[in-house]
N, C-alpha and C positions, 0 to 999 in steps of 0.2 A: 496350740496350734499344736500336729505330730510332726515328728523332724524324719525325710522319709530314706527308709532304708538305704546306708550304700554297699553298691554293689563295686568288688575288685574281680579287674579280670583274671582271667588264669594263666599260667606260667608260659602256656604256650601260643596266649594267643594276647599275649604282652609279649612274647619274642618274635613274635608274627607283625607286631606295630613295630620292635626295632628293627627289626631286616626291613620292611618297606622302609622305615624313613632312613634308610641309610643305601636307598637305590641299590643296593646290588642284585648281581645277577647269577643265577648258579652256571659253573663254568661245567663245559664241556672240554674235556680232554683232548688236546691238540687243535680243538677249533677255536678263532675269534668269533665274535657276537656281538651285536649291536644295543646302545641299549639308549634309550633317546634319550634315558635323562643325564648332566654332564656329570661328572663328582668330584669337581672342584675343592667342594667345599667337604671336605673329609670330616670325618666324626674327629674328636683329640685321641682317642684310641689309638686309631689310625697312624698319628703325626711322630705316633712316639717311636725310638730308635728301637730296630729291630737286634738280637746278637744273634746270626746267623755268621759262617765262612766265606759266603758268596758278593759280599760288597766287593764292589770293582768293577774293571770295563772287561767287557764279552766280546769278541769281534769275530764276524764270520770269517773263513780262510782264504775269503776275497779281498777283505778288508773294506767291502760297500756299506757294512754294517754294525754299527760300533752299539753297544746297549751300557751305558753305564747306571751301574746300582747302584744309589746313593746309600747311604748309612740313614739317612732318616726317611725311610719307606719311599723313596722316589728315587722315579728314573728319567733317563734321559737319554733317548734314542736318536743317533744321526745316523742319513744315509746318503753313503755319499759325499755332496759337497754341502749338505742341508744337514746343519750340526744341532742343530732342534725340532726335528721330522716328527718326535712324537715324545712326550713327557707325558708325565702320571703317577698312583702311585701302584706300591707294589708288595705283598708277602708271600713270607719262606714259611710253609709249615716243613720238615723234617729234608728232603729233598727236594718238595713241589712250591713250583715258584707260580702266585696268580700276580695280574694285572689289572688294574683298573683308570684306562688312556682318559688323558682331560676330555680329551672331545669325546668319548662315551663309547671306544671296543673295550671290548673285553680278553681278553686272551691266560695264555698257562704256559707252563715250560716243567722239564723232571733237570735235573742236575745229574746227571750220571757218572760224574765221577768231581772233585775236589777241581780239574780242571773245565769240563764239558759241561754245555749246556745242551738241550736241544726246546728247539722254542719257533712255535710256530712250521714246522715244516721245514728245519733250520738248526744248521751243527754251530754253535758259538764256541771257541775258545779263548777260556782270559788270557788279558793280558799282561 
C-alpha cells in the first residue's frame, strides 16, 4: 500500500494559522476596537514578563483613571471608585503599547517620554 505524500504548510500559511489561533486583531492607532472573543487564555509567550521602563502606575491629571502596568504583562485600570474597572494584558514595543482587555477590547498608546503616556485620547502621568 502506497503512503500518500505529506504536504507541509508554507511559512505564511503557518503564520496566519498561528495568528488566528491567538485571536489577535490589528490595532488602529489611537482607537479602541471590539473583539468578539475574549483573550483570557493567553499564549505562554504573552505571559512572560517584558523588560521595559514603563512598569508602574499611570494616572490622569484629575486622578479619575489609574492605570497600573504590572511586570507580568498584565494591567489593571481603576476608574473613580471602581478599582478593577478593566484588566487585561499589554505589550510594549519601543515607546508603543498595545492592550488586549479581558472583555475583548483592544487599544494602544504611546509613551511620549519616560513620565507621559498618551492612551485613548487621554494623557497619563507616572505616579
